[in-house]
N, C-alpha and C positions, 0 to 999 in steps of 0.2 A: 416857331413853325406855328402857322395858322390852322384853325379848326379845320379849314378844307385841304391843307396838305397833308394834315394827319389823317384823314381820311380816305385821300386817295395814297396813301402809303401802302405798301404791300403788307400783308398780314405778317408774314415772315419777319420782315424788319420791325414790327413792332414788337413780337415777341422778344427779340435781340435787347431791345431798347428795355423792355419789362427786365428781361435776366439781367441786364448791366445793372439797373437800379436796384436789384436785390443783391444781386456778388457784393456789389461796394458796401450794402449796409453793414455797419459793425456789430448791430446787435444778432444778425442772421449768420455773420461769419461764428459769434461767439456762440450760436446755438449750436451750428453746423459742427462747431470743435467739441460740443459739450454730447452731441449725440454720438460723434465718432469714440468718443472717450467712452462713454456709458456702452456702446457696442462691444469694445474691446473688451471691457470689464464683464459683459455678458459674456461673449466667449470665453472668456479665460475661467470663469463660474461654470459653463458648461463642459468645459475640457476636463477642471478638477472633478467635477460631479462623476463624468463618464470613467476618470481613473479611480475614482472611489469605489464606484460601482464594480470596476473589473476587480479590484483589490480584494472587496468582499466576496466576490464568487472565488477568486481564487483561496480565500482561506476556507471558505465553506467547502470546499472540494478538498482542500488539505485535512480538513476538519474530519471530513467523511472517511479519507483514506485512512487515517488514523483511528478512527473510530472501527473503521471494518478489520484494520491490523491487529486492533485491542480484541476485538471479537475471536478473531480467527488464531490469534499467538497469545491470549491473554494467560492460558494456563501453562505456558512454557517454562516459567521458573518453577513452579511448583512440579510440573512433571521431571523436570532435572534431577529435583531434589527426590522423587518417589521412584526413579528407575532402579538406583540402586537396592531399594527395599524388595523390588520385585526380582532381582537378580538373586538376594539373600532368601526370599521365599522359595524361590526356585532349585536353590542348593539344598534349603530344609528340605524340599519334597522328593529330590533325589535320593536324601538317604534312606536305606532298606532299615524297616523295623521287623522285628521279631516276637514283639509279645504284645500284649492287648493295651497298654497304658502307651506304649508307643504308637500303635495304629490310629487309637484316640487322638493323641497330639497331631500326627499327621493329616488326620481329617479335619482338624480344625486349622492348620495352617493352610489345607487345601481350599477351605471354606474363605478365608481370608484373604487367600491369592485370587480367587476367583471374582469377588468380590471388588477387590483393586482393579483388577483386570477389565471389569464391566465399567468401573468409573472412568478409567482412561479411554477406553473404547467410547464413553458417552461423551467423554471430551475432545472428540478426535485424534486420541493419542493411540499409535497404533506400533506395534512388534515390526520389526523390519523382515519381512521374507528372505531369508537367507540360505539356509540348509539345500544343498542339490543345484542353486540356480545358478547363473553366469556371474561370476565376478562384475561389480559395479564401484568404482571408486567414489562414486556419491554416496553409495548407501552401505559400503563394506570397507573393512579397516584390514587389510592382508597382515597379520603376524607371523606366519608361518607359510610356507609351500612344501609341497609333496608332489613326488613323480606323478603325473598322469598315467591313469590305466584305461582300462575297457569299460571299468564302472565308471569314472571320474574322466570326462576328456580337459583337455587344458582349458585353463580360464573358468573352471568352476568352483564353486565352493564345495569344500570336501566337508568340514565339519564348523560347527559354529561353537566360538570358546565364549562370547558374551554376546548376548542378545543387542539387537541396536534397536532404537525407536525413532519415530517422526511424530510430528505435529502437524496435521494438515499436509502441507507440501514442504515443511522444513524438518532438517534431520536434527532430533536432538544429539544423538550419538549415534555413530556407526558402528554398525556389527562388526565384531573382532572375530577373522574368520581365518582358515587354514584353505590355501588355493592350490588346487593342482596345477601344475605346470607342465 
């Protein structure tokens, strides 16, 4: 093709000729393949990075939940062991005494009971309200039933045989109660 003919050739045809020359060059083909391979590696690395970020966020959320539960229910094991002590102190306080040394001993037991009760409340451990309330199987364990009367309608707690306790919103021990039927 002469120089004049090449100049007369339309611009589009010139570009096709250049593209054909570029496409057929083995160096360009090798570089194009290398670019595609590197792009795939980059995409894979970015995908791995995003997955790792998501996993880290999930671990952080899980850790935060565990920390929250530990703060909320951390005293549960100790509370389960202390609750029977509270029962024993209540029983000791219910004993009638008729001499001075008995009164002094009862006053000491009462002080211990109040300190222990305050320590439990400070750690969000509370006695379950049971006397005279409507029976709730989540908080109460019926161990006996009595006939309902005017003073105690059906499905209400007549008396508490053993106090129940809860920590935050979790029941440590249900209250053992007598229920009117």
